[in-house]
C-alpha positions in Angstrom: 189.9 76.6 81.8 192.0 79.3 79.3 193.4 82.2 80.0 193.8 84.0 76.5 196.5 87.1 75.7 193.9 89.8 75.4 191.6 88.6 78.9 192.7 90.4 82.1 190.6 87.7 84.0 189.8 84.2 83.6 187.8 83.0 80.5 186.0 79.7 80.4 185.2 78.2 77.0 182.1 76.3 77.2 181.0 74.2 74.4 178.3 75.6 72.2 174.8 74.1 71.6 174.7 72.2 68.4 173.7 75.3 65.9 175.4 77.9 67.9 178.6 79.6 67.7 179.8 81.4 71.1 181.9 84.5 70.6 180.7 87.1 73.3 182.5 87.8 76.8 180.1 87.2 79.1 179.6 88.2 82.8 176.0 88.2 83.5 175.9 88.7 87.7 176.2 92.4 88.1 175.2 94.7 90.9 174.3 98.6 91.5 173.3 100.9 94.2 169.6 99.9 93.7 170.6 96.8 96.0 174.4 96.5 97.5 176.5 98.2 94.5 178.5 101.1 94.8 177.3 102.7 91.1 174.7 103.7 89.1 173.4 100.8 86.6 174.9 102.9 83.7 178.1 103.3 85.2 178.0 99.8 85.9 177.0 99.4 81.9 180.6 101.8 81.1 182.7 99.4 83.2 181.4 96.6 81.8 182.4 97.8 78.0 185.4 99.0 79.4 186.1 95.9 80.7 185.2 94.2 77.1 182.2 92.8 78.0 179.9 91.6 74.8 177.0 90.4 77.1 176.1 91.5 80.4 173.1 91.7 83.0 172.4 94.0 85.9 171.0 91.3 88.7 170.2 93.4 91.5 168.8 91.8 94.8 165.2 91.4 94.6 164.4 94.8 92.6 164.7 95.3 88.9 164.5 99.6 89.7 167.8 99.8 87.5 167.0 97.2 84.7 165.9 100.2 82.2 168.6 102.3 83.2 171.5 99.5 82.8 170.0 98.2 79.3 169.9 101.8 77.5 173.2 102.2 78.7 174.5 98.7 77.4 172.7 99.2 74.5 174.5 102.6 73.5 177.7 100.9 74.2 177.1 98.2 71.9 176.4 95.6 74.6 174.2 92.5 74.3 171.7 92.1 77.4 168.3 91.3 78.8 166.6 91.9 82.2 167.8 90.2 85.2 167.4 90.2 88.7 168.9 87.9 91.8 165.8 87.2 94.5 166.6 86.0 98.1 165.4 82.3 98.7 165.0 79.1 100.5 163.7 75.5 100.4 163.7 73.7 103.8 163.6 70.3 102.5 166.9 70.5 100.9 168.7 72.7 103.6 168.6 75.9 101.0 168.7 79.5 102.0 170.2 81.2 99.6 169.4 83.1 96.3 168.1 82.5 92.6 169.0 84.2 89.3 166.0 85.1 86.9 166.4 86.2 83.4 164.0 87.2 81.0 164.8 87.5 77.1 161.7 88.9 76.2 161.6 91.6 78.1 158.5 90.9 80.3 158.5 90.7 83.4 155.2 92.5 84.8 154.5 89.2 87.9 158.0 89.4 88.9 158.3 93.3 89.2 155.1 93.1 91.0 155.8 90.3 93.2 159.3 92.2 93.9 157.4 95.2 95.3 156.4 93.2 98.1 159.5 92.1 98.8 160.9 95.0 98.7 158.2 96.7 101.3 159.0 94.2 103.9 163.3 95.3 103.6 161.9 98.6 104.1 159.7 98.4 106.9 162.9 96.4 108.4 165.5 98.7 107.7 163.3 101.7 109.5 162.9 99.1 112.4 166.7 98.9 112.6 167.0 102.2 112.7 164.8 102.9 115.3 166.0 100.3 117.3 169.7 101.6 116.9 168.8 104.7 118.1 167.9 103.3 121.5 170.2 100.7 121.6 173.6 102.9 120.7 172.0 105.9 122.8 172.3 108.0 120.0 169.5 110.5 118.8 171.5 111.2 115.4 170.6 107.9 113.7 167.8 108.6 111.5 166.5 106.6 108.4 166.1 109.7 106.6 170.0 110.0 106.7 170.0 106.5 105.6 168.2 107.0 102.1 170.4 110.2 101.7 173.4 107.9 101.6 171.4 105.5 99.5 170.1 108.3 97.0 174.0 109.9 96.8 173.3 112.7 94.1 169.8 111.4 92.8 167.7 112.7 95.3 164.4 112.7 93.7 164.4 108.8 93.9 161.7 107.9 96.6 162.9 105.3 99.1 160.4 102.3 97.7 162.8 102.5 94.6 166.0 100.9 96.1 166.6 97.0 97.6 167.6 98.3 101.3 169.9 95.4 103.0 172.3 94.3 106.1 175.1 95.8 104.1 173.4 99.7 103.9 172.8 99.2 107.6 176.3 98.1 108.5 178.0 100.7 106.4 175.5 103.8 107.6 176.0 102.9 111.6 180.1 102.3 111.3 180.4 105.9 109.4 178.1 107.3 112.4 180.2 105.8 114.6 177.6 103.5 116.5 180.0 100.3 115.9 183.5 100.6 115.8 185.3 100.6 112.1 187.5 97.6 112.7 184.1 95.5 113.2 183.9 94.0 109.8 180.4 92.8 108.2 180.1 89.1 109.0 180.8 89.8 112.9 178.1 93.2 112.6 175.6 90.8 111.4 175.8 88.0 113.8 176.0 90.4 116.6 173.2 93.0 115.9 170.8 90.8 113.2 171.5 87.3 114.0 170.9 87.9 117.6 167.4 89.9 116.8 169.3 92.9 118.5 167.9 95.1 115.5 165.2 93.3 114.2 162.7 90.9 115.6 163.9 88.5 113.2 164.8 87.4 109.6 162.5 88.2 106.9 161.3 84.9 105.8 162.7 84.7 102.4 160.3 82.9 99.8 160.4 79.4 98.7 162.3 78.8 95.5 159.1 76.9 94.2 156.9 80.4 94.2 159.7 82.3 92.6 160.0 80.2 89.8 156.0 80.3 89.5 156.2 83.6 88.8 159.1 83.6 86.8 158.5 81.2 84.3 154.9 82.6 84.2 156.9 86.4 82.8 158.8 83.4 80.2 161.6 83.7 82.0 164.8 81.4 83.1 166.1 80.6 86.0 169.5 80.0 87.2 171.4 79.0 90.4 174.4 81.2 91.0 177.6 80.2 93.7 176.2 76.8 94.1 179.6 76.3 95.5 179.0 78.2 98.7 176.4 75.3 99.6 180.2 73.5 99.8 182.2 76.3 101.6 184.0 76.8 98.7 185.7 73.9 98.7 186.4 70.8 96.0 186.8 68.7 98.7 183.7 69.4 100.4 182.0 69.4 97.2 183.1 66.0 96.5 182.8 64.7 99.7 178.8 65.9 99.1 178.3 65.2 95.8 175.0 63.1 96.4 173.8 66.6 98.2 175.1 68.7 95.3 172.7 65.7 93.0 169.9 66.3 95.5 170.3 70.0 94.8 170.1 70.4 90.9 167.3 67.2 91.2 165.2 70.0 92.7 166.0 73.1 90.9 165.4 71.2 87.9 161.7 70.0 89.1 161.2 73.6 90.0 162.1 74.6 86.3 165.4 75.7 86.9 167.4 75.7 83.6 171.1 76.7 84.4 173.8 76.6 87.0 176.5 79.9 87.1 179.9 79.3 86.9 181.0 82.1 89.5 184.0 84.0 90.6 184.8 81.9 94.0 187.7 84.1 95.2 190.4 81.3 96.3 192.6 78.4 94.8 189.5 76.3 94.5 187.9 78.4 91.7 188.7 76.5 88.4 188.3 73.4 89.8 185.1 73.6 91.5 183.6 75.4 87.7 184.8 72.3 86.1 183.2 70.2 88.6 179.7 72.1 88.6 180.3 72.5 84.1 180.3 68.8 84.4 177.2 68.4 86.5 175.2 70.8 84.1 176.5 68.8 81.2 175.5 65.8 82.3 171.9 67.0 83.4 171.2 68.7 79.8 171.7 72.2 81.7 173.4 75.3 80.5 175.8 77.0 82.3 175.7 81.3 82.7 179.5 83.0 83.8 179.0 85.8 86.6 181.5 87.8 88.8 179.1 89.2 91.6 180.6 92.4 90.9 179.5 95.0 93.7 181.4 98.0 92.5 184.4 100.2 93.6 185.4 100.3 97.1 182.8 97.5 97.5 185.5 94.3 98.7 184.2 92.7 95.6 185.3 94.9 92.5 185.4 92.0 90.0 183.5 93.3 86.8 186.7 92.8 84.5 187.8 89.5 86.7 185.9 86.5 85.7 183.9 85.7 82.5 182.8 83.0 80.3 182.4 83.2 75.9 178.8 83.0 75.2 176.5 84.1 72.1 173.3 84.2 73.6 170.9 81.7 75.9 170.8 78.4 74.3 167.2 79.0 74.1 167.2 82.0 71.4 
C-alpha cells in the first residue's frame, strides 16, 4: 500500500489487467438516504467529487431508488459511475449471512429492480409491524409509522414509502429520538435487545440465497463482488490466517455462482492493510479482480468515510 502526497485517504495500487491503464481514484461503496445513509444521492456525488474521486458508485441496501439521481449528478461533476446496489444474502452451506454487491456497467437492471421491489415490500411491512409493537411495548401512543416516514423523507415530502429501504437503523434512531429507548443505548444493544429477541418483530426477514441473487444479477448482465469479506473473520488478520481454509471455501462458492471480484475495504482498525493485502492475494490467485469501498453512510452517521479510502481503477476489467 502507498499513501500519496495528494491523498487524504489510503490509496491501494492494484496491478492493471493487460491492456488497461489505471488512473481514476475509485470508491465503489457508498450509501444515501434511500437506505441507511444521511444525505441524498446528488449530495453523495458532490462529496465524491470534493474527495477527488474519478470513479464511484452508489450501493444502497436493497434498493436502486437513488441510482438515476446519483448517476446524473456524478456525470455532471465529471465522475465515471455505474449503477450499483448492496443486497442482503445468505448461504447456509458455508455459514454465510451478509451482503453482496452488484454493478451494472451495461446500465440494465430491470430484473434486479423487480426483485428488489419484493424485498423492500417485506422491509416496509416489518417496519410498520415494529412500530405497532413499539407502541404497545413502550406504552407510547405517539409512536407512529408516519412519523418515521417523515424522518426518512426529510425535505422530499412527495416520495412514497415504497421508494425507501427501511432498516433497523431507522427504527433505532426513531425510537431513540422519540424517547422510547435511552439515548445511551447503542445500536448493537438495541438490535440484540429488541430485534434478535423478537420483541418488536416475529423474526428476522429471511435473506435471499446468494445463488438466487446471482442468477438475477447475471441475467441483467451485471457483475457481482463480495464486500468486506474480512468481517467473516472479525476483521482480524490472525483469524483470517487461522481460518484460511474457510476463506478458500467461501471464495470457491462465490466463484461457482458467478462472483467476479472481491472488495478491498476500509476496515477501521490496525489490521486494514494486512487484511486487504491477503484478500487481494486471494483474488489474484483465483483470477478475480478487486474493487475498493469505504462503505460511507454520510455526515453524522459514524461512517463518514468517503475521503478516507479508495484505490486506483480505470474501469471494471471486462470493459
